[in-house]
C-alpha positions as CSV (number, residue, x, y, z in Angstrom):
1,M,-66.7,-116.2,-24.9
2,F,-67.6,-117.6,-28.1
3,V,-71.3,-118.4,-29.0
4,L,-71.4,-122.2,-31.1
5,P,-74.8,-123.1,-32.0
6,S,-75.2,-126.6,-33.3
7,R,-77.9,-129.1,-34.3
8,G,-77.6,-132.6,-36.1
9,R,-73.9,-132.6,-35.9
10,P,-72.5,-133.5,-32.9
11,H,-69.5,-135.3,-35.1
12,N,-68.8,-131.6,-36.4
13,V,-68.5,-130.1,-32.7
14,E,-66.1,-133.3,-31.9
15,R,-64.1,-132.3,-34.7
16,L,-64.2,-128.7,-34.0
17,A,-63.2,-129.6,-30.1
18,M,-60.0,-131.3,-32.0
19,A,-58.9,-128.5,-33.8
20,Y,-59.5,-126.3,-30.4
21,R,-56.7,-128.4,-29.1
22,Y,-55.0,-128.5,-31.9
23,T,-54.6,-124.8,-32.0
24,D,-54.0,-124.3,-28.4
25,A,-57.2,-122.1,-28.0
26,S,-58.4,-120.7,-24.7
27,A,-61.2,-118.7,-25.2
28,A,-64.4,-119.9,-23.1
29,V,-67.0,-121.5,-25.9
30,R,-70.8,-121.7,-25.0
31,L,-72.3,-124.9,-27.1
32,Y,-76.1,-124.3,-27.7
33,V,-78.3,-127.3,-28.8
34,D,-81.8,-127.7,-28.8
35,T,-84.2,-129.7,-26.6
36,D,-85.8,-131.4,-29.9
37,D,-82.4,-132.3,-31.6
38,P,-82.5,-136.0,-33.0
39,K,-78.8,-136.3,-31.8
40,L,-79.2,-134.9,-28.7
41,I,-78.0,-137.6,-26.7
42,E,-74.8,-137.6,-28.7
43,Y,-74.1,-134.1,-27.7
44,E,-74.5,-135.1,-24.3
45,A,-72.3,-137.9,-24.5
46,L,-69.8,-135.6,-25.7
47,L,-69.3,-133.2,-22.7
48,P,-66.9,-135.4,-20.9
49,D,-64.5,-135.2,-23.6
50,L,-64.9,-131.4,-24.2
51,P,-62.7,-128.9,-23.0
52,T,-63.2,-127.6,-19.8
53,T,-63.5,-124.2,-21.0
54,W,-66.6,-125.1,-23.0
55,S,-70.2,-125.4,-21.8
56,L,-73.5,-126.8,-22.9
57,S,-76.8,-124.7,-23.2
58,I,-79.6,-127.1,-24.1
59,N,-83.0,-125.0,-25.2
60,Q,-86.3,-124.9,-26.8
61,R,-86.1,-124.3,-30.7
62,A,-87.5,-121.2,-31.8
63,P,-89.9,-121.6,-35.0
64,Y,-88.2,-119.2,-37.3
65,N,-84.6,-118.2,-37.7
66,P,-83.4,-120.1,-34.4
67,L,-79.8,-118.9,-34.7
68,W,-81.0,-115.1,-34.3
69,H,-83.0,-116.6,-30.9
70,I,-79.7,-118.6,-29.8
71,L,-77.7,-115.1,-30.5
72,D,-80.1,-112.8,-28.8
73,Q,-80.5,-115.6,-25.9
74,H,-76.5,-115.3,-25.4
75,F,-76.2,-111.7,-25.1
76,Q,-79.0,-111.3,-22.5
77,A,-77.7,-114.2,-20.6
78,F,-73.9,-112.6,-20.6
79,P,-74.1,-109.0,-20.9
80,D,-71.3,-107.8,-19.7
81,Q,-68.7,-110.0,-22.1
82,L,-65.4,-108.3,-22.8
83,Y,-66.0,-109.8,-26.1
84,Y,-68.5,-111.9,-28.2
85,G,-67.3,-114.3,-30.6
86,V,-69.4,-116.3,-32.9
87,I,-68.1,-119.6,-34.6
88,N,-70.5,-122.6,-36.5
89,D,-69.9,-125.9,-36.0
90,D,-68.9,-126.2,-39.9
91,V,-65.3,-124.8,-39.4
92,I,-62.0,-125.9,-38.3
93,P,-59.3,-123.3,-36.9
94,R,-56.0,-123.6,-38.4
95,T,-54.2,-120.9,-36.8
96,Y,-52.5,-121.3,-33.8
97,H,-53.9,-119.2,-31.1
98,W,-56.7,-118.2,-33.4
99,D,-58.9,-117.2,-30.4
100,Q,-56.6,-114.9,-28.7
101,E,-55.4,-113.4,-32.2
102,L,-58.9,-112.3,-33.1
103,I,-59.8,-111.2,-29.7
104,N,-56.7,-108.8,-29.4
105,T,-57.4,-107.3,-32.3
106,A,-61.0,-106.8,-31.8
107,G,-60.2,-105.2,-28.4
108,C,-63.4,-103.1,-27.2
109,D,-64.9,-101.5,-29.9
110,H,-64.1,-103.3,-33.2
111,I,-64.8,-106.3,-35.0
112,A,-62.3,-108.6,-35.8
113,Y,-62.6,-111.6,-38.5
114,S,-60.4,-114.1,-40.1
115,D,-60.1,-115.7,-43.7
116,D,-62.5,-118.2,-43.9
117,M,-60.9,-119.6,-47.0
118,L,-64.2,-119.0,-48.6
119,Q,-65.0,-115.4,-48.7
120,G,-62.0,-114.1,-47.0
121,H,-62.3,-110.3,-46.6
122,R,-65.8,-109.9,-48.0
123,M,-67.8,-111.5,-45.2
124,C,-66.9,-111.2,-41.4
125,T,-68.4,-114.8,-41.0
126,F,-67.0,-115.6,-37.9
127,P,-66.8,-112.2,-36.2
128,V,-65.3,-111.2,-32.7
129,I,-66.9,-108.1,-31.5
130,G,-65.8,-105.8,-28.8
131,G,-68.1,-105.8,-26.1
132,D,-68.3,-102.3,-25.3
133,L,-69.3,-102.0,-28.9
134,V,-71.9,-104.6,-28.7
135,R,-73.0,-102.7,-25.5
136,R,-73.3,-99.1,-26.8
137,V,-75.5,-100.9,-29.7
138,G,-77.3,-102.7,-27.5
139,R,-77.6,-106.0,-29.3
140,L,-75.7,-108.6,-30.7
141,V,-78.0,-109.3,-33.8
142,F,-80.6,-107.1,-35.6
143,D,-84.3,-107.8,-35.8
144,G,-84.4,-110.1,-39.6
145,V,-80.7,-109.5,-40.5
146,N,-77.9,-112.3,-40.5
147,L,-75.3,-111.7,-37.8
148,D,-72.6,-111.5,-40.6
149,T,-74.2,-109.5,-43.0
150,S,-75.4,-106.7,-40.1
151,W,-71.6,-106.3,-38.3
152,M,-70.1,-106.4,-41.6
153,L,-71.8,-103.5,-42.9
154,L,-72.0,-101.5,-40.0
155,G,-68.4,-102.2,-39.6
156,F,-68.0,-101.1,-43.0
157,K,-69.8,-97.9,-43.3
158,H,-67.9,-96.9,-39.5
159,G,-64.7,-98.0,-40.2
160,L,-64.7,-100.5,-37.3
161,L,-63.6,-103.9,-39.4
162,R,-60.0,-105.4,-38.5
163,Y,-59.5,-107.8,-41.1
164,R,-56.8,-110.6,-40.3
165,P,-55.8,-112.6,-43.3
166,D,-53.0,-114.4,-41.3
167,V,-56.0,-116.2,-38.9
168,R,-57.8,-118.4,-41.1
169,L,-60.7,-120.3,-39.7
170,E,-61.6,-122.8,-42.4
171,H,-65.2,-122.6,-43.6
172,M,-66.2,-126.5,-44.2
173,H,-69.6,-125.2,-46.3
174,Y,-71.6,-127.5,-48.5
175,T,-71.2,-124.2,-51.1
176,N,-67.7,-125.1,-51.3
177,G,-67.7,-128.9,-51.6
178,K,-66.3,-129.4,-48.2
179,A,-69.6,-130.6,-46.5
180,P,-72.9,-132.4,-47.6
181,F,-76.1,-130.3,-48.0
182,D,-78.3,-131.3,-44.8
183,E,-81.1,-129.8,-42.6
184,T,-79.3,-127.2,-40.9
185,Y,-78.3,-125.4,-43.9
186,D,-82.4,-125.8,-45.3
187,V,-83.3,-122.2,-43.9
188,P,-85.8,-119.8,-46.1
189,E,-84.1,-118.1,-49.0
190,E,-84.1,-114.6,-47.3
191,L,-82.0,-116.0,-44.7
192,R,-79.1,-117.2,-47.4
193,Q,-79.6,-113.7,-48.7
194,G,-78.4,-111.6,-45.3
195,G,-82.0,-110.9,-44.4
196,T,-85.6,-110.0,-45.4
197,P,-85.8,-107.0,-48.0
198,E,-87.7,-105.0,-45.4
199,A,-85.5,-105.9,-42.4
200,L,-82.4,-105.0,-44.5
201,E,-83.9,-101.4,-45.3
202,K,-84.7,-100.7,-41.8
203,F,-81.2,-101.9,-40.8
204,L,-79.3,-99.8,-43.1
205,T,-81.4,-97.0,-42.6
206,W,-80.1,-96.7,-39.0
207,V,-76.4,-97.1,-40.3
208,L,-76.7,-94.2,-42.5
209,A,-78.4,-92.0,-39.8
210,P,-76.1,-89.3,-38.8
211,S,-77.1,-90.1,-35.0
212,T,-75.7,-93.6,-35.2
213,V,-72.5,-92.2,-35.4
214,Q,-72.9,-91.1,-31.7
215,V,-74.1,-94.3,-30.5
216,L,-71.2,-95.6,-31.9
217,A,-68.4,-93.4,-30.4
218,P,-66.6,-94.5,-27.2
């Protein structure tokens, strides 16, 4: 299942759903929105026209790093998934069957990611992570560290990354001039940098520990 958090951007979700259909995607998508989203009614109005493989979850917004809480909540609610994919509402898939390509590449034990046409191989912006790997680690997100940063570092150190430059998920981000800067992008500086220094230090200590090799072994 793919996790799709969104806030204040029902028009982006509508655009993504259209691209999902155009690329003949078929994977399940769980859309997460907040109870206090000013455009909640517009999200709910989209429901009849969303793909039948999509579902909606409406929850209270966490006061700090709400994306972290959404991802953690998703893993707690769905602990037995074959894979865990993460996409944003500011992405447009450009490759036919992009979802199955990434799912098959990740398998049960690896981290697959596409060319997001912004950072390319340098960051697993929209990863698909094998379900067995996530369960061995015991979590989908790490305290105080962004999801893409954490799985990129872990995967790089332990040879778990599988980059697919032929699969394109275009990141329509404000930094590349493809989207306006809005409230959803307005996050604390430490989140822009991948996490707080303290959290990154703790995470890297775990990544580099000899015992982590045993945790990751299939």
